[in-house]
NUGUGU-902393 format. One line per 3 residues: number of its first residue (from 0); their letters; for each residue x negated, y, z negated of N, C-alpha, C. Coordinates in steps of 0.02 Angstrom, whole numbers, padded with zeros to 5 digits, m for minus. Layout:
# NUGUGU-902393
NUM = A = X,Y,Z,X,Y,Z,X,Y,Z | ... $
END
This chain:
# NUGUGU-902393
0 = XXX = m00393,m01178,m00134,m00412,m01110,m00094,m00438,m01060,m00152 | m00489,m01021,m00122,m00533,m00972,m00150,m00484,m00924,m00169 | m00528,m00909,m00246,m00496,m00851,m00290,m00497,m00779,m00238 $
3 = XXX = m00449,m00741,m00264,m00452,m00698,m00226,m00494,m00642,m00238 | m00496,m00597,m00201,m00535,m00520,m00242,m00470,m00458,m00262 | m00486,m00439,m00305,m00421,m00387,m00302,m00421,m00320,m00295 $
6 = XXX = m00395,m00285,m00263,m00401,m00238,m00260,m00362,m00181,m00291 | m00379,m00116,m00343,m00324,m00081,m00368,m00311,m00012,m00328 | m00234,m00008,m00323,m00218,00037,m00280,m00256,00122,m00301 $
9 = XXX = m00260,00132,m00372,m00292,00194,m00387,m00232,00236,m00391 | m00242,00299,m00394,m00194,00363,m00402,m00147,00373,m00344 | m00072,00351,m00383,m00010,00356,m00334,m00011,00392,m00291 $
12 = XXX = m00052,00472,m00313,m00040,00549,m00257,m00117,00557,m00256 | m00171,00501,m00236,m00230,00513,m00207,m00246,00490,m00138 | m00295,00457,m00126,m00285,00432,m00047,m00303,00364,m00051 $
15 = XXX = m00301,00332,m00122,m00312,00260,m00123,m00249,00216,m00082 | m00183,00236,m00089,m00134,00193,m00067,m00136,00190,00032 | m00167,00260,00028,m00170,00261,00111,m00211,00230,00145 $
18 = XXX = m00277,00232,00098,m00325,00191,00130,m00311,00119,00136 | m00280,00116,00080,m00274,00012,00079,m00239,00012,00157 | m00185,00036,00166,m00132,00051,00214,m00191,00058,00291 $
21 = XXX = m00222,00099,00278,m00253,00111,00367,m00307,00066,00368 | m00337,00035,00321,m00404,m00007,00332,m00348,m00071,00355 | m00291,m00092,00336,m00246,m00142,00339,m00238,m00132,00425 $
24 = XXX = m00218,m00066,00415,m00197,m00073,00507,m00243,m00078,00548 | m00318,m00061,00516,m00381,m00053,00568,m00397,m00137,00584 | m00382,m00189,00542,m00394,m00243,00532,m00445,m00253,00480 $
27 = XXX = m00462,m00218,00456,m00528,m00207,00400,m00507,m00262,00358 | m00445,m00292,00333,m00430,m00333,00272,m00419,m00411,00321 | m00420,m00412,00379,m00427,m00496,00393,m00475,m00520,00422 $
30 = XXX = m00481,m00586,00409,m00543,m00631,00403,m00590,m00614,00353 | m00565,m00610,00309,m00629,m00583,00253,m00633,m00652,00207 | m00703,m00656,00174,m00725,m00706,00150,m00679,m00728,00090 $
33 = XXX = m00648,m00706,00056,m00588,m00721,00009,m00512,m00685,00022 | m00475,m00722,00010,m00418,m00683,00004,m00413,m00613,m00040 | m00356,m00551,m00011,m00379,m00501,m00043,m00292,m00490,m00080 $
36 = XXX = m00277,m00489,m00128,m00224,m00448,m00179,m00236,m00360,m00182 | m00197,m00344,m00181,m00197,m00275,m00195,m00135,m00258,m00268 | m00169,m00237,m00316,m00132,m00222,m00384,m00104,m00150,m00368 $
39 = XXX = m00037,m00149,m00378,m00008,m00061,m00363,00065,m00061,m00376 | 00095,m00042,m00323,00163,m00024,m00302,00191,m00022,m00242 | 00236,m00059,m00239,00255,m00062,m00175,00303,m00023,m00148 $
42 = XXX = 00331,00036,m00181,00351,00096,m00140,00305,00136,m00142 | 00267,00145,m00166,00212,00184,m00164,00165,00175,m00089 | 00158,00114,m00060,00133,00089,m00018,00190,00078,00034 $
45 = XXX = 00243,00076,00027,00284,00106,00083,00277,00187,00094 | 00275,00225,00059,00262,00305,00075,00195,00298,00118 | 00138,00275,00086,00089,00274,00147,00089,00257,00202 $
48 = XXX = 00128,00194,00210,00130,00179,00262,00172,00223,00318 | 00198,00272,00298,00251,00323,00337,00185,00380,00367 | 00131,00379,00317,00104,00426,00350,00067,00395,00408 $
51 = XXX = 00066,00339,00426,00042,00305,00488,00104,00277,00536 | 00160,00306,00517,00213,00287,00558,00224,00214,00564 | 00200,00185,00515,00215,00114,00519,00277,00092,00480 $
54 = XXX = 00306,00035,00517,00369,m00012,00480,00339,m00050,00433 | 00370,m00055,00372,00352,m00117,00315,00415,m00153,00298 | 00414,m00209,00281,00436,m00273,00277,00425,m00298,00213 $
57 = XXX = 00452,m00301,00162,00414,m00333,00116,00460,m00426,00101 | 00411,m00447,00083,00424,m00529,00071,00419,m00564,m00004 | 00473,m00578,m00027,00440,m00608,m00106,00402,m00673,m00095 $
60 = XXX = 00350,m00676,m00143,00293,m00739,m00144,00299,m00760,m00214 | 00285,m00816,m00221,00275,m00863,m00289,00216,m00826,m00348 | 00241,m00823,m00393,00220,m00777,m00440,00207,m00715,m00466 $
63 = XXX = 00277,m00686,m00419,00304,m00619,m00432,00258,m00586,m00375 | 00229,m00608,m00333,00189,m00565,m00296,00240,m00531,m00219 | 00226,m00495,m00186,00267,m00479,m00122,00194,m00448,m00071 $
66 = XXX = 00229,m00492,m00022,00189,m00486,00074,00231,m00442,00095 | 00180,m00383,00094,00197,m00327,00133,00186,m00325,00217 | 00238,m00350,00240,00226,m00333,00339,00220,m00253,00359 $
69 = XXX = 00158,m00237,00354,00146,m00167,00378,00118,m00144,00469 | 00149,m00137,00509,00121,m00139,00576,00107,m00213,00591 | 00147,m00259,00593,00103,m00318,00624,00061,m00352,00576 $
72 = XXX = 00021,m00323,00522,m00018,m00342,00478,00007,m00357,00402 | m00028,m00411,00389,m00003,m00425,00299,m00029,m00401,00253 | m00002,m00373,00182,m00035,m00371,00111,m00003,m00398,00083 $
75 = XXX = m00042,m00443,00035,m00015,m00466,m00029,m00036,m00416,m00073 | 00049,m00404,m00124,00039,m00364,m00160,00060,m00379,m00237 | 00041,m00368,m00290,00045,m00377,m00337,00083,m00331,m00384 $
78 = XXX = 00144,m00310,m00386,00175,m00242,m00426,00145,m00244,m00507 | 00147,m00200,m00515,00129,m00179,m00592,00172,m00121,m00601 | 00175,m00080,m00557,00223,m00013,m00573,00288,m00012,m00512 $
81 = XXX = 00338,00020,m00552,00386,00044,m00495,00417,00110,m00504 | 00376,00170,m00471,00367,00238,m00467,00414,00254,m00423 | 00455,00314,m00442,00486,00351,m00387,00435,00383,m00348 $
84 = XXX = 00443,00338,m00307,00377,00362,m00233,00397,00410,m00197 | 00475,00427,m00189,00484,00493,m00149,00480,00548,m00190 | 00497,00555,m00257,00483,00616,m00307,00390,00631,m00320 $
87 = XXX = 00353,00590,m00303,00279,00587,m00308,00256,00647,m00271 | 00204,00705,m00281,00189,00753,m00252,00103,00720,m00253 | 00067,00746,m00188,00005,00739,m00181,m00027,00762,m00207 $
90 = XXX = m00082,00746,m00266,m00132,00793,m00288,m00088,00807,m00373 | m00036,00795,m00374,00002,00802,m00442,00032,00748,m00469 | m00022,00696,m00500,m00021,00646,m00547,00022,00678,m00614 $
93 = XXX = 00086,00635,m00628,00115,00651,m00692,00099,00588,m00742 | 00114,00599,m00812,00097,00538,m00853,00110,00457,m00823 | 00187,00464,m00790,00166,00390,m00784,00156,00371,m00742 $
96 = XXX = 00116,00426,m00669,00056,00400,m00633,m00003,00370,m00663 | m00027,00418,m00715,m00082,00396,m00770,m00074,00347,m00803 | m00012,00322,m00820,m00020,00253,m00857,m00015,00195,m00803 $
99 = XXX = 00016,00201,m00750,00016,00161,m00676,m00058,00152,m00660 | m00093,00184,m00660,m00176,00170,m00621,m00208,00145,m00677 | m00197,00173,m00763,m00228,00104,m00813,m00222,00052,m00809 $
102 = XXX = m00145,00054,m00787,m00125,m00027,m00781,m00132,m00071,m00734 | m00154,m00040,m00687,m00187,m00070,m00616,m00261,m00114,m00635 | m00290,m00064,m00661,m00357,m00081,m00694,m00349,m00138,m00737 $
105 = XXX = m00323,m00131,m00772,m00317,m00166,m00832,m00283,m00246,m00797 | m00221,m00239,m00763,m00196,m00320,m00742,m00276,m00351,m00690 | m00312,m00302,m00648,m00353,m00328,m00643,m00398,m00362,m00665 $
108 = XXX = m00453,m00331,m00732,m00484,m00357,m00755,m00468,m00410,m00797 | m00388,m00417,m00814,m00362,m00477,m00842,m00385,m00553,m00810 | m00352,m00537,m00728,m00362,m00589,m00674,m00434,m00598,m00691 $
111 = XXX = m00478,m00567,m00682,m00550,m00565,m00683,m00565,m00618,m00744 | m00561,m00598,m00788,m00596,m00613,m00850,m00566,m00701,m00876 | m00490,m00704,m00847,m00474,m00784,m00850,m00485,m00815,m00806 $
114 = XXX = m00538,m00778,m00753,m00540,m00825,m00692,m00493,m00830,m00628 | m00454,m00795,m00654,m00403,m00818,m00595,m00415,m00771,m00519 | m00463,m00720,m00536,m00488,m00681,m00479,m00554,m00694,m00479 $
117 = XXX = m00586,m00670,m00412,m00661,m00671,m00402,m00696,m00608,m00428 | m00655,m00559,m00419,m00692,m00505,m00436,m00642,m00447,m00400 | m00644,m00367,m00436,m00605,m00323,m00421,m00646,m00277,m00388 $
120 = XXX = m00602,m00233,m00355,m00617,m00179,m00310,m00574,m00110,m00321 | m00611,m00052,m00345,m00563,m00007,m00376,m00552,00043,m00323 | m00484,00073,m00305,m00497,00132,m00277,m00472,00205,m00327 $
123 = XXX = m00501,00253,m00298,m00506,00318,m00368,m00451,00322,m00408 | m00468,00344,m00467,m00410,00380,m00499,m00425,00445,m00524 | m00381,00472,m00583,m00382,00528,m00601,m00404,00527,m00668 $
126 = XXX = m00441,00549,m00700,m00452,00542,m00762,m00413,00574,m00812 | m00398,00633,m00796,m00365,00682,m00828,m00286,00659,m00841 | m00265,00628,m00793,m00213,00594,m00786,m00199,00552,m00827 $
129 = XXX = m00238,00498,m00830,m00249,00434,m00880,m00241,00464,m00943 | m00290,00512,m00969,m00311,00541,m01040,m00242,00584,m01059 | m00188,00594,m00991,m00135,00628,m01017,m00077,00589,m01053 $
132 = XXX = m00098,00535,m01002,m00031,00486,m01030,m00043,00435,m01092 | m00099,00458,m01119,m00129,00445,m01191,m00182,00402,m01198 | m00200,00366,m01143,m00245,00331,m01119,m00317,00340,m01124 $
135 = XXX = m00358,00328,m01186,m00410,00399,m01196,m00470,00376,m01171 | m00502,00362,m01103,m00558,00346,m01077,m00574,00391,m01020 | m00640,00394,m01020,m00660,00437,m00969,m00656,00406,m00898 $
138 = XXX = m00645,00361,m00876,m00642,00339,m00816,m00647,00251,m00833 | m00653,00228,m00751,m00648,00154,m00741,m00683,00127,m00787 | m00751,00135,m00774,m00810,00121,m00814,m00802,00104,m00875 $
141 = XXX = m00786,00156,m00932,m00782,00148,m00986,m00706,00114,m01011 | m00664,00102,m00987,m00611,00067,m01003,m00611,m00010,m00977 | m00673,m00007,m00916,m00680,m00106,m00903,m00724,m00120,m00956 $
144 = XXX = m00776,m00073,m00970,m00835,m00096,m01034,m00785,m00117,m01099 | m00754,m00069,m01115,m00713,m00104,m01189,m00654,m00147,m01162 | m00625,m00174,m01111,m00584,m00231,m01106,m00622,m00280,m01097 $
147 = XXX = m00672,m00281,m01068,m00715,m00346,m01055,m00795,m00338,m01133 | m00764,m00304,m01184,m00795,m00301,m01238,m00874,m00297,m01221 | m00903,m00271,m01193,m00967,m00245,m01169,m00993,m00160,m01190 $
150 = XXX = m01056,m00166,m01240,m01050,m00101,m01257,m01097,m00048,m01220 | m01134,m00083,m01164,m01189,m00041,m01114,m01156,m00086,m01049 | m01157,m00021,m01018,m01154,m00047,m00951,m01190,00011,m00910 $
153 = XXX = m01215,m00005,m00845,m01248,00016,m00804,m01205,00047,m00733 | m01199,00116,m00708,m01153,00125,m00667,m01221,00147,m00586 | m01211,00084,m00532,m01276,00079,m00487,m01218,00103,m00446 $
156 = XXX = m01256,00151,m00385,m01213,00188,m00317,m01272,00152,m00262 | m01240,00102,m00227,m01264,00077,m00170,m01251,00089,m00093 | m01308,00067,m00037,m01285,00089,00019,m01340,00003,00041 $
159 = XXX = m01341,00025,00107,m01383,m00038,00152,m01455,m00008,00136 | m01467,00029,00122,m01558,00072,00141,m01575,00087,00064 | m01530,00097,00011,m01557,00115,m00049,m01507,00111,m00095 $
162 = XXX = m01505,00101,m00165,m01474,00088,m00230,m01514,00114,m00276 | m01459,00136,m00321,m01505,00195,m00385,m01452,00173,m00440 | m01494,00180,m00487,m01458,00150,m00558,m01465,00203,m00598 $
165 = XXX = m01418,00217,m00638,m01448,00276,m00695,m01437,00257,m00759 | m01481,00306,m00796,m01486,00285,m00848,m01451,00324,m00911 | m01449,00390,m00870,m01361,00437,m00912,m01348,00454,m00848 $
168 = XXX = m01266,00483,m00857,m01224,00484,m00802,m01190,00552,m00806 | m01146,00559,m00830,m01118,00634,m00830,m01120,00667,m00897 | m01174,00708,m00896,m01184,00760,m00940,m01242,00806,m00929 $
171 = XXX = m01221,00866,m00937,m01266,00930,m00926,m01343,00898,m00909 | m01360,00925,m00868,m01442,00927,m00859,m01490,00940,m00919 | m01478,00997,m00944,m01510,01014,m01011,m01507,00977,m01056 $
174 = XXX = m01448,00922,m01061,m01448,00893,m01113,m01473,00804,m01089 | m01501,00789,m01046,m01546,00734,m01016,m01604,00730,m01070 | m01654,00775,m01062,m01710,00750,m01119,m01674,00741,m01176 $
177 = XXX = m01641,00755,m01223,m01632,00748,m01291,m01581,00677,m01284 | m01549,00653,m01239,m01514,00590,m01242,m01559,00524,m01224 | m01598,00539,m01186,m01662,00496,m01181,m01697,00463,m01208 $
180 = XXX = m01697,00388,m01198,m01746,00365,m01258,m01761,00308,m01235 | m01827,00249,m01257,m01855,00211,m01251,m01815,00154,m01235 | m01755,00171,m01288,m01723,00088,m01286,m01663,00088,m01226 $
183 = XXX = m01640,00146,m01214,m01586,00164,m01160,m01633,00129,m01103 | m01697,00151,m01071,m01723,00158,m01019,m01736,00068,m01021 | m01771,00037,m01065,m01771,m00046,m01065,m01705,m00070,m01073 $
186 = XXX = m01628,m00045,m01103,m01582,m00084,m01095,m01571,m00083,m00999 | m01568,m00026,m00978,m01542,m00014,m00925,m01598,m00057,m00863 | m01666,m00047,m00874,m01685,m00111,m00846,m01668,m00164,m00846 $
189 = XXX = m01653,m00203,m00908,m01662,m00264,m00918,m01564,m00283,m00882 | m01524,m00242,m00913,m01470,m00241,m00856,m01469,m00253,m00796 | m01500,m00203,m00764,m01511,m00198,m00684,m01552,m00261,m00674 $
192 = XXX = m01605,m00297,m00701,m01629,m00361,m00679,m01595,m00407,m00689 | m01552,m00413,m00743,m01509,m00477,m00750,m01445,m00469,m00690 | m01419,m00427,m00661,m01368,m00414,m00636,m01400,m00423,m00558 $
195 = XXX = m01440,m00424,m00541,m01471,m00423,m00480,m01503,m00496,m00472 | m01515,m00536,m00534,m01522,m00601,m00528,m01456,m00636,m00531 | m01403,m00622,m00560,m01366,m00664,m00585,m01276,m00643,m00525 $
198 = XXX = m01264,m00581,m00495,m01222,m00573,m00464,m01255,m00549,m00395 | m01319,m00552,m00371,m01351,m00503,m00300,m01399,m00594,m00290 | m01399,m00620,m00322,m01440,m00683,m00306,m01516,m00673,m00283 $
201 = XXX = m01547,m00631,m00313,m01627,m00630,m00313,m01657,m00641,m00367 | m01702,m00688,m00344,m01757,m00722,m00413,m01793,m00693,m00442 | m01844,m00629,m00401,m01867,m00566,m00451,m01840,m00511,m00404 $
204 = XXX = m01798,m00473,m00433,m01796,m00410,m00416,m01843,m00363,m00425 | m01865,m00318,m00363,m01904,m00284,m00371,m01871,m00197,m00403 | m01898,m00174,m00459,m01877,m00113,m00487,m01915,m00053,m00486 $
207 = XXX = m01892,00000,m00463,m01926,00053,m00484,m01905,00095,m00534 | m01947,00149,m00572,m01914,00186,m00602,m01941,00260,m00595 | m01900,00292,m00585,m01908,00376,m00564,m01945,00405,m00637 $
210 = XXX = m01984,00444,m00635,m02016,00476,m00678,m01952,00560,m00702 | m01936,00557,m00754,m01897,00633,m00766,m01920,00700,m00740 | m01982,00705,m00760,m02020,00755,m00748,m02066,00764,m00685 $
213 = XXX = m02066,00832,m00619,m02102,00851,m00576,m02189,00808,m00593 | m02203,00780,m00533,m02261,00730,m00529,m02264,00687,m00594 | m02205,00657,m00634,m02205,00607,m00665,m02251,00641,m00746 $
216 = XXX = m02243,00704,m00751,m02263,00732,m00803,m02329,00779,m00793 | m02383,00757,m00735,m02435,00782,m00738,m02479,00779,m00786 | m02479,00716,m00813,m02537,00712,m00876,m02503,00736,m00932 $
219 = XXX = m02432,00740,m00947,m02399,00791,m00996,m02417,00866,m00987 | m02427,00900,m00922,m02440,00977,m00926,m02370,00995,m00899 | m02321,00936,m00873,m02244,00970,m00873,m02193,00932,m00909 $
222 = XXX = m02222,00886,m00959,m02189,00867,m00998,m02219,00786,m01007 | m02185,00766,m01084,m02209,00705,m01115,m02188,00652,m01113 | m02102,00651,m01080,m02052,00606,m01081,m02072,00542,m01036 $
225 = XXX = m02121,00527,m00987,m02151,00494,m00955,m02184,00445,m00993 | m02246,00477,m01021,m02287,00435,m01080,m02257,00416,m01143 | m02216,00441,m01181,m02193,00443,m01231,m02118,00393,m01236 $
228 = XXX = m02084,00396,m01170,m02022,00359,m01171,m02020,00299,m01121 | m02025,00336,m01061,m02020,00284,m00988,m02063,00232,m00987 | m02150,00245,m00996,m02179,00211,m00980,m02189,00142,m01032 $
231 = XXX = m02169,00154,m01105,m02174,00100,m01138,m02128,00058,m01120 | m02061,00091,m01101,m02008,00043,m01094,m02026,00005,m01033 | m02050,00022,m00978,m02079,m00027,m00916,m02131,m00080,m00947 $
234 = XXX = m02158,m00058,m00972,m02216,m00113,m01012,m02181,m00158,m01040 | m02136,m00159,m01084,m02098,m00205,m01128,m02062,m00244,m01074 | m02024,m00199,m01014,m01984,m00240,m00970,m02022,m00293,m00925 $
237 = XXX = m02110,m00271,m00928,m02134,m00309,m00889,m02153,m00383,m00934 | m02170,m00374,m01000,m02169,m00417,m01038,m02143,m00472,m01053 | m02085,m00446,m01027,m01997,m00473,m01034,m02004,m00538,m00958 $
240 = XXX = m02061,m00517,m00908,m02045,m00541,m00850,m01999,m00527,m00812 | m02009,m00452,m00800,m01972,m00391,m00755,m02009,m00376,m00700 | m02000,m00382,m00654,m02054,m00347,m00578,m02039,m00270,m00591 $
243 = XXX = m02039,m00227,m00629,m02027,m00159,m00643,m02086,m00122,m00637 | m02100,m00054,m00591,m02154,m00029,m00604,m02132,00056,m00606 | m02184,00088,m00624,m02183,00175,m00624,m02196,00187,m00695 $
246 = XXX = m02197,00252,m00709,m02136,00280,m00695,m02159,00331,m00608 | m02132,00339,m00560,m02159,00373,m00504,m02116,00440,m00504 | m02156,00472,m00480,m02121,00556,m00450,m02071,00536,m00397 $
249 = XXX = m02004,00576,m00430,m01956,00562,m00391,m01947,00589,m00319 | m01999,00663,m00307,m01986,00667,m00256,m02039,00642,m00186 | m02073,00565,m00192,m02100,00510,m00160,m02077,00460,m00172 $
252 = XXX = m02047,00448,m00226,m02027,00357,m00241,m01975,00350,m00175 | m01911,00402,m00177,m01867,00369,m00144,m01887,00346,m00061 | m01928,00387,m00030,m01956,00373,00032,m01975,00307,00034 $
255 = XXX = m02014,00266,m00018,m02034,00215,m00017,m01982,00158,m00037 | m01918,00173,m00062,m01869,00141,m00085,m01814,00126,m00022 | m01801,00186,00008,m01766,00178,00082,m01805,00164,00118 $
258 = XXX = m01873,00136,00131,m01905,00103,00185,m01897,00005,00156 | m01891,m00006,00092,m01878,m00075,00091,m01931,m00094,00021 | m01956,m00054,m00005,m02032,m00090,m00046,m01998,m00091,m00111 $
261 = XXX = m01917,m00074,m00126,m01892,m00098,m00197,m01824,m00120,m00175 | m01790,m00167,m00222,m01726,m00171,m00220,m01670,m00135,m00266 | m01702,m00084,m00308,m01653,m00024,m00348,m01720,00012,m00366 $
264 = XXX = m01690,00081,m00379,m01723,00124,m00422,m01682,00156,m00492 | m01710,00148,m00542,m01684,00153,m00593,m01699,00238,m00605 | m01651,00292,m00615,m01663,00357,m00611,m01633,00375,m00676 $
267 = XXX = m01663,00426,m00705,m01651,00465,m00761,m01575,00493,m00775 | m01552,00533,m00718,m01509,00572,m00732,m01468,00570,m00654 | m01406,00592,m00659,m01355,00575,m00613,m01383,00607,m00534 $
270 = XXX = m01389,00684,m00533,m01405,00698,m00466,m01477,00668,m00433 | m01517,00666,m00482,m01575,00628,m00460,m01581,00560,m00431 | m01525,00524,m00429,m01511,00476,m00398,m01456,00489,m00337 $
273 = XXX = m01418,00512,m00353,m01369,00533,m00314,m01386,00569,m00254 | m01422,00608,m00257,m01446,00652,m00197,m01473,00618,m00130 | m01531,00589,m00152,m01540,00547,m00089,m01487,00480,m00064 $
276 = XXX = m01457,00450,m00120,m01422,00411,m00116,m01351,00446,m00060 | m01339,00497,m00080,m01271,00526,m00035,m01315,00557,00041 | m01364,00567,00024,m01388,00600,00102,m01400,00538,00143 $
279 = XXX = m01412,00470,00133,m01413,00421,00179,m01353,00389,00156 | m01306,00398,00116,m01252,00333,00125,m01180,00382,00098 | m01159,00432,00146,m01111,00481,00126,m01050,00447,00130 $
282 = XXX = m01043,00430,00178,m00962,00376,00182,m00972,00329,00163 | m01024,00272,00154,m01016,00210,00167,m01047,00193,00079 | m01051,00222,00035,m01105,00221,m00028,m01023,00160,m00063 $
285 = XXX = m01053,00121,m00121,m01018,00081,m00173,m01037,00101,m00232 | m01003,00112,m00283,m01000,00123,m00356,m00992,00033,m00371 | m01047,00011,m00411,m01039,m00046,m00438,m01051,m00042,m00498 $
288 = XXX = m01021,m00067,m00560,m01024,m00076,m00636,m01072,m00143,m00642 | m01149,m00132,m00669,m01175,m00187,m00693,m01175,m00186,m00765 | m01179,m00242,m00789,m01189,m00278,m00848,m01130,m00286,m00888 $
291 = XXX = m01050,m00303,m00832,m00982,m00326,m00860,m01008,m00403,m00810 | m00960,m00429,m00870,m00943,m00505,m00876,m00903,m00524,m00802 | m00880,m00464,m00763,m00840,m00479,m00710,m00878,m00423,m00643 $
294 = XXX = m00843,m00455,m00593,m00878,m00425,m00543,m00841,m00358,m00517 | m00866,m00297,m00521,m00820,m00237,m00508,m00862,m00204,m00461 | m00830,m00170,m00406,m00846,m00120,m00361,m00805,m00071,m00341 $
297 = XXX = m00828,m00010,m00321,m00776,00041,m00301,m00803,00082,m00259 | m00746,00124,m00215,m00787,00159,m00177,m00805,00238,m00209 | m00844,00267,m00181,m00893,00311,m00222,m00871,00374,m00196 $
300 = XXX = m00809,00390,m00208,m00757,00447,m00185,m00719,00456,m00225 | m00690,00528,m00238,m00623,00545,m00261,m00567,00526,m00248 | m00522,00554,m00275,m00441,00558,m00241,m00433,00602,m00178 $
303 = XXX = m00479,00629,m00205,m00483,00677,m00121,m00385,00711,m00109 | m00373,00763,m00156,m00321,00774,m00149,m00308,00836,m00106 | m00366,00856,m00083,m00347,00897,m00011,m00324,00865,00050 $
306 = XXX = m00334,00810,00042,m00307,00766,00124,m00272,00711,00101 | m00260,00705,00049,m00212,00657,00032,m00130,00650,00065 | m00127,00609,00090,m00071,00621,00135,m00068,00623,00198 $
309 = XXX = m00127,00641,00217,m00126,00655,00305,m00172,00614,00346 | m00179,00546,00301,m00216,00492,00348,m00282,00500,00372 | m00311,00556,00339,m00385,00577,00374,m00449,00532,00340 $
312 = XXX = m00446,00519,00284,m00487,00497,00237,m00518,00418,00263 | m00586,00428,00251,m00620,00359,00299,m00614,00313,00246 | m00599,00244,00282,m00613,00182,00271,m00665,00157,00237 $
315 = XXX = m00727,00175,00246,m00804,00182,00264,m00819,00135,00199 | m00818,00163,00148,m00839,00161,00077,m00787,00095,00064 | m00727,00118,00071,m00678,00040,00043,m00720,m00008,00083 $
318 = XXX = m00711,m00006,00144,m00743,m00088,00157,m00804,m00108,00124 | m00848,m00065,00123,m00917,m00064,00093,m00915,m00103,00021 | m00857,m00071,m00020,m00856,m00098,m00076,m00819,m00173,m00078 $
321 = XXX = m00767,m00172,m00033,m00743,m00250,m00034,m00809,m00301,00001 | m00842,m00297,00053,m00899,m00336,00059,m00936,m00344,00014 | m00962,m00290,m00027,m01022,m00312,m00088,m00987,m00356,m00138 $
324 = XXX = m00918,m00336,m00162,m00902,m00381,m00191,m00895,m00439,m00162 | m00863,m00462,m00127,m00874,m00521,m00074,m00926,m00566,m00096 | m00999,m00520,m00080,m01074,m00532,m00091,m01082,m00547,m00147 $
327 = XXX = m01071,m00505,m00208,m01065,m00521,m00274,m01037,m00596,m00306 | m00987,m00601,m00289,m00944,m00653,m00298,m00973,m00717,m00282 | m01013,m00729,m00228,m01024,m00779,m00196,m01073,m00803,m00262 $
330 = XXX = m01112,m00772,m00293,m01171,m00797,m00343,m01151,m00804,m00414 | m01104,m00758,m00426,m01091,m00730,m00511,m01067,m00819,m00559 | m01089,m00803,m00615,m01064,m00852,m00644,m00980,m00828,m00670 $
333 = XXX = m00957,m00895,m00686,m00886,m00892,m00709,m00879,m00819,m00759 | m00827,m00803,m00769,m00822,m00743,m00800,m00809,m00765,m00888 | m00833,m00724,m00933,m00844,m00759,m01003,m00778,m00734,m01033 $
336 = XXX = m00742,m00742,m01083,m00679,m00724,m01134,m00708,m00650,m01151 | m00655,m00621,m01159,m00686,m00541,m01190,m00704,m00560,m01250 | m00771,m00510,m01261,m00800,m00511,m01334,m00867,m00558,m01330 $
339 = XXX = m00874,m00584,m01277,m00921,m00648,m01267,m00975,m00612,m01218 | m01039,m00623,m01239,m01087,m00617,m01186,m01122,m00656,m01164 | m01158,m00647,m01111,m01202,m00694,m01079,m01261,m00708,m01135 $
342 = XXX = m01291,m00790,m01129,m01336,m00788,m01164,m01414,m00748,m01146 | m01431,m00735,m01190,m01476,m00681,m01186,m01459,m00623,m01129 | m01414,m00582,m01168,m01403,m00538,m01130,m01440,m00486,m01129 $
345 = XXX = m01438,m00457,m01069,m01507,m00396,m01051,m01501,m00337,m01107 | m01451,m00328,m01124,m01436,m00260,m01180,m01447,m00286,m01237 | m01457,m00352,m01258,m01472,m00352,m01347,m01545,m00342,m01353 $
348 = X = m01549,m00341,m01411,m01623,m00335,m01429,m01679,m00366,m01409 $
END
């Protein structure tokens, strides 16, 4: 039997649980390439089903699993928490909910690292609640990197027309030039190239690198980061056999990337990549962590507290994340144990 993909339920007080129920009721979890399991909380999923007036029946299965029959369809659940669902308030996660969110992610990571699961898809969490519970990580990515024993990972946001990979992520724009380095740009290039070969099955990924400054610095008139940091990293990447080009002015690069000239664009900072990505893929973008020894995709949105409990959240990003995890799991190599790196790791010197 094919190994399952695991979907983590996310914040019990956010839209994650109802997204899982909604996509199930819409038939989106049936006839998948791989079987699916949800890591989460049976009581919280029961509450989410009530949003859609769907009846729920739980049936125990081997290995401590539960099969939930919801509205005539079934969902296999790996219970990790047992929260007082009826006392939870949408948009107000407490410390217990924070601990549960982290526990879902850790359980899924263990299953992937052990080879029990083919990959994981994550629903949104609340970073403040996790930290309030005494688990001090900025979010999914950092928690997974630590659990997998990996120092450097790359955040990729992807749709059918555009994929962007970030050298820097969540920091003030004024801090970006001071944080950028040739080493970080090269490490990002290598991780992206390696992941596209190993997890997306591309023999020679075509990578484009965006400049930091307008007009790629205009020969130093608008900044020298291109000549001093970015171009040398590109040259080193090409010397290693990577098909990487640039740095290109970002005001023109995304036009060519969106029409299919490149497989991915490597961006210097958050909004440089995410503005064009969300212009094209606001509802169906997927967040992918590259550089892990496991497959991990995620919805590209937050907990959406303002609409949690209404049943109106779109399932497009979750479906896209499941499809991408299925695609990546076809070509990935077997996960390595914690602390091990693939031979010739793209983040090594």
